[in-house]
Wavefront OBJ file of the C-alpha trace (Angstrom):
o trace
v -0.026 -0.202 0.053
v 1.339 3.492 -0.923
v 0.868 6.588 1.382
v 0.689 10.110 -0.099
v 0.565 12.996 2.184
v -0.324 16.404 0.642
v -0.068 19.536 2.627
v -1.232 22.960 1.436
v 0.019 26.277 2.834
v -3.091 28.107 1.609
v -6.516 27.009 2.822
v -7.921 27.507 -0.510
v -5.777 24.676 -1.838
v -7.117 22.018 0.293
v -9.513 20.821 -2.445
v -6.692 20.601 -4.939
v -4.506 18.849 -2.231
v -7.265 15.968 -2.155
v -7.382 15.512 -5.775
v -3.642 15.408 -5.942
v -3.236 12.867 -3.509
v -5.873 10.569 -5.469
v -3.762 11.371 -8.681
v -0.464 10.466 -7.162
v -1.894 7.133 -5.696
v -3.218 6.325 -9.188
v 0.213 7.176 -10.812
v 1.990 4.852 -8.361
v -0.367 2.189 -9.039
v 0.293 2.489 -12.887
v 3.939 2.574 -12.253
v 3.731 -0.582 -10.141
v 5.612 1.113 -7.207
v 4.329 -0.239 -3.994
v 4.837 0.228 -0.154
v 6.254 3.710 -0.634
v 5.425 7.203 1.137
v 5.610 10.467 -0.726
v 5.030 14.008 0.770
v 3.961 16.749 -1.368
v 3.864 20.484 -0.233
v 1.828 23.099 -2.024
v 3.549 26.309 -1.304
v 3.547 30.034 -2.024
v 5.772 31.348 -4.966
v 7.837 33.283 -2.431
v 8.684 30.069 -0.543
v 9.393 28.126 -3.558
v 11.874 30.982 -4.658
v 13.744 30.725 -1.348
v 13.928 26.817 -1.690
v 15.151 27.012 -5.405
v 17.861 29.725 -4.369
v 18.977 27.541 -1.213
v 19.158 24.136 -3.054
v 19.813 25.020 -6.630
v 21.404 28.307 -6.520
v 18.840 29.745 -8.633
v 17.362 33.137 -7.349
v 13.844 32.707 -9.259
v 10.843 30.700 -8.505
v 10.113 27.344 -10.187
v 7.159 25.207 -10.617
v 8.240 21.961 -8.948
v 11.089 20.731 -6.767
v 11.724 17.286 -5.962
v 13.923 15.924 -3.137
v 14.743 12.090 -3.232
v 15.861 10.345 -0.158
v 19.546 9.573 -0.471
v 20.264 5.600 -0.511
v 22.404 6.034 2.769
v 19.403 7.864 4.589
v 18.143 5.886 7.405
v 14.447 6.799 8.732
v 14.358 5.739 12.293
v 11.220 3.749 13.240
v 10.443 3.109 9.585
v 8.962 -0.300 8.880
v 10.858 -2.406 6.425
v 7.848 -2.653 4.357
v 7.416 0.879 3.776
v 9.968 3.049 1.742
v 10.036 6.815 1.992
v 10.680 8.002 -1.556
v 11.060 11.853 -0.962
v 9.161 15.318 -1.169
v 7.794 17.187 -3.960
v 7.165 20.914 -3.596
v 4.906 22.670 -6.048
v 4.023 26.457 -6.417
v 0.251 26.303 -7.672
v -0.169 30.072 -8.309
v 3.135 30.032 -10.248
v 2.115 26.699 -12.232
v -1.026 28.529 -13.235
v 0.545 31.599 -14.091
v 3.047 29.781 -16.440
v 0.002 27.813 -17.957
v 1.456 24.410 -17.027
v -0.288 21.187 -15.824
v 0.045 20.284 -12.286
v -0.689 16.650 -13.220
v 2.428 16.745 -15.677
v 4.543 18.375 -13.107
v 3.672 15.609 -10.676
v 4.284 12.869 -12.963
v 7.780 14.432 -13.606
v 8.512 14.839 -9.874
v 7.461 11.254 -8.966
v 9.587 10.157 -11.800
v 12.521 11.749 -10.375
v 11.759 10.188 -6.809
v 11.859 6.575 -8.350
v 15.011 7.129 -10.312
v 14.520 8.876 -13.605
v 16.750 11.555 -14.740
v 17.418 13.878 -17.503
v 21.144 14.044 -16.956
v 22.079 12.859 -20.491
v 20.229 13.017 -23.892
v 19.156 9.440 -23.739
v 17.954 9.824 -20.190
v 15.984 12.952 -21.133
v 14.214 11.126 -24.057
v 13.311 8.180 -21.917
v 11.838 10.439 -19.218
v 9.914 12.613 -21.573
v 8.465 9.635 -23.574
v 7.433 8.063 -20.069
v 5.942 11.357 -18.979
v 3.793 11.842 -22.101
v 2.666 8.122 -21.901
v 1.596 8.258 -18.279
v -0.149 11.774 -18.757
v -1.934 10.438 -21.541
v -3.109 7.245 -19.858
v -4.017 8.926 -16.479
v -6.047 11.724 -18.283
v -7.859 8.905 -20.417
v -8.631 6.661 -17.345
l 1 2 3 4 5 6 7 8 9 10 11 12 13 14 15 16 17 18 19 20 21 22 23 24 25 26 27 28 29 30 31 32 33 34 35 36 37 38 39 40 41 42 43 44 45 46 47 48 49 50 51 52 53 54 55 56 57 58 59 60 61 62 63 64 65 66 67 68 69 70 71 72 73 74 75 76 77 78 79 80 81 82 83 84 85 86 87 88 89 90 91 92 93 94 95 96 97 98 99 100 101 102 103 104 105 106 107 108 109 110 111 112 113 114 115 116 117 118 119 120 121 122 123 124 125 126 127 128 129 130 131 132 133 134 135 136 137 138 139 140 141
């Protein structure tokens, strides 16, 4: 069983948080990823900018940040059957301003958490193809 926690820093994003949780649970099922936990935070643009500056040295907001758990990270008290994959941070107002899809960005972030990268040309092509297929499938079902 997968566990997805979505926290919204604004009360108005509460309905969005519930829908996102369901979407991510469906995505994990389609990806056949089991026994995992993902935390998702819906945050203000100002906070996103600070995180982007601190962790990526880019003094600008971004739509999404993903922070996977390093292999050497030990979660105390974690049951052996449940794996903490990491955290996603999304800026809903900035995503809307940019005209981007929250679902597509969440797919992108989850793929990063399970090991996909776009470090090289081949990796980028594989990740983008996977994102398109998943987005089309999940929108159609």
